[in-house]
C-alpha positions, 0 to 999 in steps of 0.5 A: 755807945752812940757813937759806936751805934753810928759807925756801924750803921755806916759800915754798910756803906761799903758796896764794891764787893756787893757789885763784884758778886752780883755780877757773878750771881746775875748773868743777865744784864737786867738783874745785874743792873737792878741788883746793883741799884738795890745796892746802891740805894742800901749804901745810901740809906746806910749812909743818911742814917748813919750821919742821922745817928751821929750828928744827934750823938752827943758829943764829948762837951754835952756829955760831961755837963 
């Protein structure tokens, strides 16, 4: 289950469509840039937390022992 949790958190990295939607939702350049920074920051946070969870998850050898 810890691996499933880590992979679920890593699912937050996908940001290509978010960039497209933010460009359509915020036609003003400053608003669009702020939205892109927020999406990129959230993706980086998701990557860091997901890697940390997977790093701490027990692997198969330690789970059996």
